[in-house]
C-alpha positions in Angstrom: 106.3 34.0 -14.8 107.8 31.7 -17.1 104.0 29.4 -18.1 102.2 32.7 -17.8 104.5 34.3 -20.7 104.3 30.7 -22.0 100.4 30.7 -22.4 100.0 34.6 -23.2 103.1 34.1 -26.3 101.1 30.2 -27.4 97.5 32.7 -27.0 98.6 35.9 -28.8 99.5 33.1 -32.2 97.2 31.5 -32.6 97.2 31.3 -36.5 101.0 30.0 -36.1 100.2 27.3 -33.6 97.5 26.1 -34.9 99.2 25.7 -38.8 102.3 24.1 -37.0 99.7 21.3 -35.0 97.9 21.0 -37.5 101.0 19.9 -39.8 102.3 17.8 -37.6 98.9 15.9 -36.6 98.7 14.6 -39.5 102.1 13.6 -40.0 101.3 11.2 -36.5 98.3 10.6 -38.1 99.7 8.8 -40.6 102.4 7.2 -38.9 100.3 5.7 -36.2 97.8 3.6 -38.8 100.6 2.9 -41.4 102.3 1.3 -38.8 98.4 -0.4 -37.2 98.0 -1.3 -41.2 101.2 -2.8 -41.5 100.8 -4.8 -38.8 97.2 -6.2 -39.5 99.0 -7.0 -42.3 101.7 -9.5 -41.2 98.6 -11.0 -39.1 96.5 -11.7 -42.3 99.7 -13.9 -44.1 100.1 -15.6 -40.5 96.8 -16.5 -40.6 97.1 -17.9 -44.1 100.2 -19.2 -43.7 98.6 -20.9 -40.4 96.1 -22.9 -41.9 98.4 -25.1 -44.5 100.9 -25.6 -42.2 100.8 -26.9 -38.7 102.9 -26.2 -35.2 106.2 -27.5 -35.2 106.1 -28.1 -39.2 109.4 -26.3 -40.8 109.1 -27.9 -44.6 106.6 -30.0 -46.6 107.7 -32.5 -49.4 105.2 -33.3 -51.7 104.6 -34.9 -55.0 104.9 -33.2 -58.8 101.4 -31.7 -60.2 99.7 -34.1 -62.1 99.2 -34.4 -65.4 95.7 -32.4 -66.7 93.3 -35.8 -66.6 95.8 -37.6 -64.4 94.5 -37.8 -60.6 90.6 -37.0 -62.2 87.8 -38.2 -60.0 86.7 -42.4 -61.6 83.1 -42.5 -63.2 80.7 -44.0 -60.9 79.9 -47.3 -62.6 76.3 -49.2 -62.0 76.5 -52.5 -63.5 72.8 -53.6 -64.4 70.5 -54.7 -61.3 72.4 -52.3 -59.1 70.3 -49.8 -56.7 66.9 -50.9 -55.2 63.7 -50.7 -57.1 60.7 -50.1 -55.3 56.7 -50.8 -56.0 56.3 -48.1 -58.4 59.4 -48.6 -60.5 62.0 -46.0 -58.5 64.9 -47.1 -58.8 67.6 -45.5 -55.9 71.0 -45.4 -57.0 74.3 -44.8 -54.3 77.8 -45.3 -54.6 80.5 -43.6 -52.8 84.3 -43.4 -53.5 87.6 -42.2 -52.7 90.2 -40.7 -54.5 93.2 -38.8 -54.5 92.6 -34.8 -55.0 92.4 -34.1 -58.0 95.8 -32.3 -59.7 98.0 -34.1 -56.7 101.1 -36.3 -56.8 101.7 -38.9 -54.8 105.2 -40.3 -53.1 105.9 -43.7 -52.5 105.7 -44.2 -48.7 109.7 -45.2 -48.9 110.2 -41.9 -49.4 109.3 -40.8 -45.6 112.2 -43.1 -44.7 115.2 -41.3 -47.4 113.7 -37.6 -45.4 113.9 -39.1 -42.2 117.6 -40.0 -43.0 118.8 -36.6 -44.0 121.5 -34.8 -41.1 119.0 -32.1 -39.7 115.5 -34.0 -39.7 114.9 -34.0 -36.3 110.7 -35.6 -36.9 109.0 -36.6 -40.5 105.5 -38.0 -40.9 103.6 -38.8 -43.7 99.5 -37.7 -45.3 97.5 -38.7 -48.0 95.0 -35.8 -48.7 92.0 -37.5 -50.6 88.5 -36.5 -51.4 85.5 -38.2 -50.4 82.2 -38.2 -53.3 78.8 -39.8 -52.8 77.0 -40.1 -56.0 72.5 -40.6 -54.4 69.6 -40.2 -56.4 66.2 -41.6 -57.8 65.6 -43.0 -61.3 61.9 -42.9 -61.6 61.1 -45.9 -64.5 59.0 -44.4 -67.8 56.4 -45.5 -69.0 56.6 -48.3 -71.9 55.6 -47.2 -75.3 53.2 -49.5 -77.4 54.7 -51.2 -80.6 50.7 -52.2 -81.7 50.8 -52.8 -85.5 54.7 -53.1 -85.9 54.9 -56.8 -85.3 57.5 -56.1 -82.5 57.1 -56.9 -78.9 56.6 -53.6 -76.6 59.6 -51.7 -75.6 60.4 -51.9 -71.9 60.6 -48.6 -69.9 63.0 -47.0 -69.5 64.8 -44.5 -67.0 62.9 -40.6 -67.3 65.6 -38.0 -65.3 66.2 -37.8 -62.3 67.8 -36.4 -59.3 70.8 -36.9 -58.4 73.3 -34.9 -54.9 76.9 -35.4 -55.1 78.3 -34.8 -51.6 81.5 -35.2 -50.3 84.3 -34.1 -47.9 87.9 -34.0 -47.6 89.6 -36.5 -45.9 93.4 -37.1 -44.8 95.4 -40.3 -44.2 97.9 -39.1 -41.1 100.1 -41.4 -39.8 98.3 -42.0 -35.9 101.7 -42.0 -34.0 103.8 -38.9 -35.4 101.1 -36.2 -33.4 103.8 -33.8 -32.9 104.5 -32.8 -36.4 102.2 -32.6 -38.9 98.5 -31.1 -39.1 97.3 -32.5 -36.4 99.7 -30.4 -34.5 97.9 -27.1 -35.3 94.7 -28.7 -33.3 93.2 -29.2 -30.0 90.7 -32.1 -29.7 87.3 -30.6 -28.0 85.8 -33.7 -27.7 86.8 -37.1 -27.5 90.4 -38.0 -28.7 93.0 -37.5 -31.1 93.8 -40.9 -32.8 96.1 -43.1 -30.7 99.2 -45.4 -32.3 97.0 -47.7 -31.5 94.2 -46.5 -34.0 96.5 -48.4 -36.7 94.3 -50.7 -39.2 91.2 -49.2 -37.4 88.2 -48.3 -38.9 88.0 -44.8 -36.8 88.0 -41.5 -37.5 88.7 -37.9 -35.8 86.1 -34.9 -37.3 87.0 -31.2 -37.9 84.7 -29.5 -35.3 83.3 -27.2 -38.2 82.6 -30.4 -40.2 80.8 -32.1 -37.6 78.4 -28.9 -36.1 77.7 -29.2 -40.1 75.9 -32.8 -40.4 74.9 -33.5 -36.8 77.8 -36.1 -35.7 79.0 -36.6 -32.3 81.8 -38.6 -30.3 80.0 -42.5 -31.5 78.3 -41.4 -34.1 79.7 -43.3 -37.4 80.0 -41.7 -40.8 80.0 -43.3 -44.2 83.0 -43.0 -45.9 83.7 -44.7 -48.9 81.0 -47.0 -48.1 82.3 -48.1 -45.0 81.0 -47.4 -41.9 84.0 -45.2 -39.4 83.2 -45.1 -35.5 83.7 -41.4 -34.6 85.8 -41.4 -31.9 86.8 -37.5 -31.7 86.0 -33.9 -32.3 88.9 -31.6 -33.5 89.7 -27.8 -33.6 92.7 -25.2 -34.9 93.8 -24.2 -32.5 93.9 -20.6 -33.8 91.0 -18.5 -34.3 91.7 -17.4 -37.4 93.0 -20.8 -39.2 91.3 -23.9 -40.9 91.7 -27.6 -40.1 93.8 -29.4 -42.6 90.8 -31.6 -43.3 87.3 -32.6 -42.5 88.0 -35.9 -41.9 91.4 -37.6 -40.3 91.2 -41.2 -41.0 94.7 -43.5 -39.8 96.5 -43.5 -42.8 97.0 -47.4 -43.5 92.5 -47.7 -43.7 92.9 -44.2 -45.8 94.8 -46.2 -48.5 93.6 -49.5 -48.5 90.1 -47.4 -48.8 91.0 -45.4 -51.6 93.3 -48.1 -53.8 96.3 -46.2 -53.9 98.7 -48.9 -52.1 101.4 -47.7 -49.9 101.4 -43.7 -51.1 101.7 -40.7 -49.7 100.5 -36.9 -51.1 102.4 -34.4 -48.2 105.3 -35.4 -46.0 105.5 -33.4 -43.0 109.0 -32.3 -42.3 111.0 -30.8 -38.7 114.5 -29.1 -38.7 116.3 -30.0 -35.8 116.4 -26.0 -35.4 115.4 -23.1 -37.2 119.3 -22.5 -38.3 119.2 -26.1 -40.1 115.9 -25.3 -42.6 118.1 -23.8 -45.4 120.2 -27.1 -45.0 117.4 -29.3 -44.8 115.5 -28.0 -48.2 119.0 -28.1 -49.7 119.1 -31.6 -49.2 115.7 -32.2 -49.7 115.4 -31.2 -53.1 118.6 -32.3 -54.3 118.0 -35.8 -53.0 114.3 -35.7 -54.4 114.3 -33.9 -57.8 111.2 -34.5 -58.3 109.1 -34.1 -55.5 108.3 -29.9 -54.6 109.5 -29.2 -51.2 108.3 -26.3 -49.5 109.1 -23.8 -46.0 107.0 -21.0 -44.2 109.3 -18.7 -46.2 108.5 -19.9 -49.7 105.2 -19.8 -48.3 105.6 -16.1 -47.3 107.0 -14.9 -50.7 104.1 -16.8 -52.7 101.1 -15.0 -51.2 100.0 -13.3 -54.3 97.2 -11.5 -54.9 95.8 -8.9 -53.5 97.4 -9.3 -49.8 100.9 -9.1 -51.2 100.0 -5.6 -52.4 99.2 -4.4 -49.4 101.6 -5.4 -47.9 104.1 -3.8 -50.4 102.1 -0.8 -50.4 102.2 0.0 -47.1 106.1 -1.0 -46.8 107.5 0.7 -49.3 104.7 3.4 -50.2 103.5 3.4 -46.6 106.3 4.4 -44.6 107.7 6.6 -47.2 105.0 8.6 -47.2 105.1 8.6 -43.4 108.6 9.6 -43.4 108.0 12.5 -46.2 104.6 13.3 -44.1 106.8 14.0 -40.8 109.9 15.3 -42.1 107.7 18.3 -43.9 105.9 18.6 -41.1 108.9 19.6 -39.2 110.6 22.1 -42.0 107.3 23.4 -41.5 107.7 24.2 -37.9 111.3 24.8 -37.9 110.5 27.7 -40.5 107.6 29.1 -38.4 109.2 29.7 -35.9 112.0 31.0 -37.1 109.8 33.1 -39.2 108.5 34.3 -35.0 111.6 34.7 -33.9 111.9 37.1 -36.8 109.4 39.2 -36.9 109.9 39.0 -32.5 113.2 41.2 -33.0 112.2 44.1 -30.7 110.6 41.7 -27.9 113.7 39.4 -27.8 116.2 42.3 -27.3 114.6 43.9 -25.3 114.1 41.4 -23.1 117.9 40.9 -23.3 118.4 44.0 -22.3 116.1 44.1 -19.5 118.1 40.9 -18.1 117.4 37.6 -20.0 120.1 35.4 -20.3 120.5 33.2 -23.9 119.1 30.6 -21.9 115.8 31.8 -21.0 115.2 32.9 -24.2 116.1 30.0 -25.6 113.7 28.4 -23.2 111.4 30.5 -23.9 111.1 29.9 -27.7 111.7 26.1 -27.1 108.7 25.5 -24.2 106.5 27.4 -27.0 107.4 24.5 -29.7 107.4 22.1 -27.3 104.2 22.7 -26.2 102.8 23.3 -30.5 104.4 19.8 -31.3 102.2 18.0 -28.0 99.4 19.6 -29.0 99.5 18.4 -32.5 100.6 14.8 -31.3 97.5 14.7 -29.4 94.9 15.6 -32.5 97.3 12.9 -34.2 96.7 10.4 -32.0 92.5 11.3 -31.9 92.8 11.2 -35.9 94.9 7.9 -36.2 93.0 6.2 -33.6 89.7 7.4 -35.0 91.2 5.9 -38.4 92.1 2.4 -36.7 88.6 2.4 -35.5 86.5 3.2 -39.2 89.3 0.6 -40.2 88.2 -2.5 -37.4 84.2 -1.5 -38.4 84.8 -2.3 -41.8 86.8 -4.8 -42.1 87.6 -5.0 -45.8 88.4 -7.7 -47.2 92.2 -7.3 -48.7 91.9 -11.4 -50.5 90.4 -14.1 -51.1 92.4 -17.6 -51.1 90.7 -20.3 -53.7 90.8 -23.2 -52.4 90.6 -26.4 -54.7 87.1 -26.6 -56.5 85.2 -29.8 -55.2 81.6 -31.2 -57.2 78.9 -29.5 -55.1 81.5 -28.5 -52.0 80.3 -25.3 -50.7 83.1 -25.2 -48.4 86.8 -25.2 -47.5 88.7 -27.7 -45.2 86.6 -27.2 -42.8 83.6 -25.6 -44.1 79.8 -27.3 -43.8 80.3 -29.5 -46.8 76.7 -29.0 -47.8 76.0 -31.5 -50.3 75.7 -29.8 -53.8 72.9 -30.9 -56.5 72.4 -31.4 -60.2 69.8 -32.6 -62.0 70.1 -35.2 -65.0 67.3 -34.2 -66.6 69.2 -30.4 -68.0 72.9 -29.8 -68.8 73.2 -33.9 -67.6 76.2 -32.6 -66.0 77.2 -31.7 -62.2 78.0 -28.3 -61.2 81.1 -28.0 -59.4 81.7 -24.9 -56.7 85.3 -23.2 -55.2 85.4 -22.4 -51.7 87.1 -19.4 -51.2 88.7 -17.7 -48.0 88.6 -14.3 -47.1 91.5 -12.7 -45.3 90.1 -10.2 -43.4 92.4 -6.7 -42.4 92.1 -5.4 -39.2 95.1 -2.4 -37.8 95.6 -4.0 -34.6 96.9 -0.6 -31.9 100.6 -1.9 -29.9 101.1 0.8 -27.2 104.1 1.3 -28.2 102.9 3.0 -31.3 101.3 5.4 -29.4 104.3 6.1 -27.4 106.6 6.7 -30.4 103.8 9.0 -32.5 103.8 11.2 -29.2 107.7 11.0 -28.6 108.1 12.4 -32.7 105.7 15.1 -31.8 108.0 16.1 -29.4 110.7 15.9 -30.5 109.2 17.8 -33.6 108.4 21.1 -31.5 112.4 20.2 -29.4 114.1 20.6 -33.4 111.8 23.1 -34.4 112.2 25.0 -30.5 116.1 24.2 -31.1 116.8 26.7 -34.3 114.4 28.6 -33.2 116.2 29.3 -30.0 119.5 29.9 -31.9 118.0 32.5 -34.1 116.8 34.7 -30.7 120.3 34.1 -28.7 121.8 35.3 -31.7 119.5 38.8 -30.8 121.8 41.2 -29.5 120.1 44.4 -27.4 121.8 47.1 -29.7 119.6 45.4 -32.8 116.2 45.8 -30.5 117.3 49.3 -29.5 117.8 50.7 -33.0 114.3 48.7 -34.1 112.5 50.9 -31.2 114.0 53.9 -32.5 
């Protein structure tokens, strides 16, 4: 009896059912999409931070930024007689140098001991970020010019326009004995082995997997770093598919310092606190002890992420959330008003039912059941719309932020890019072409079970709220009012 009457009443008020369900569907779909986009932005932020921080690293200490012009790569100097000259007079030139990344300041190695002595520091490790640049090319010999009739001897042949390449890749000198903190704590060995404590002073290297693949290198091969052959003992890859490793080539710290001629300096000190609660105190202590250095935490990096990623996060968190709440409130209010209006139009019906013996509880249950079904229909439609929107976002995979990497001469790759050598010609502008790499942050909209459950629950709750108001209005009707309306 109850379900038959419920089905008949809903079928007879199709317009009201469609309007109420549509309003709830739009609100529920918006809630689903906003929550999924918010989760996607959080994942994008985590992926961006993962490319900078290693697992187990809470803080980093870096030297103050170098003044403009300082730390710039030195000139490639070729003395007379440098290079090899072939029978055709063409001279082949090649030179490799390892330098500190332009604009990056350095710290004295003794700072590591100061950092380790601070209360709350569980572990600390130093690293030196470098760039290896190799200049290579050929200079054809220009024909000698005749000086007949001038009384002067013929001029010596000069060099005509040649073609040159600049190949570069990032190098990170690390302490082989401190693998639990720092860049290598966030990687996994895919071939060979990682650097060991016994590798200190040895000409060995570990390569990023993407760089090794692009260059056709494997364990057992040799890679030239600053003119010195390094035996490749291992290949590593990031433990996260969304993050890159910190460098393309890893060397023992003392070897990197010697090849670069920097002395005992560091560019970054990675710090692990004893506990999460100790991070603020350790950061304050480091800033007080090292006023000229820059101390950063993961929260600092998260707050400092700029560009469209931060804009999207702010938009979804503030505007998106409030818009969802507003739409849901409007949908519930609309459902309540339509239900009360429907009860008012059914005064004769409910009064007659009460006159023939229906109790207030049964009348309220009838109205609440109708509203609940309308809410569930709206929730189901909203779930379909929300899932379709999320699917479209994931298929489109929009890019919401681009994080530019440091420019490298002729390099078209980031820290773990392909490292393809860039080239420049000397016959034209005479200057190298610099290109910078970029890391695209792709937006996704992951769907979680609790979001679906919450959406269905909100739809059912909206129907119950509307039914409660409508039922309260119906329960106040008296049989006498119905009889007067019939008369």
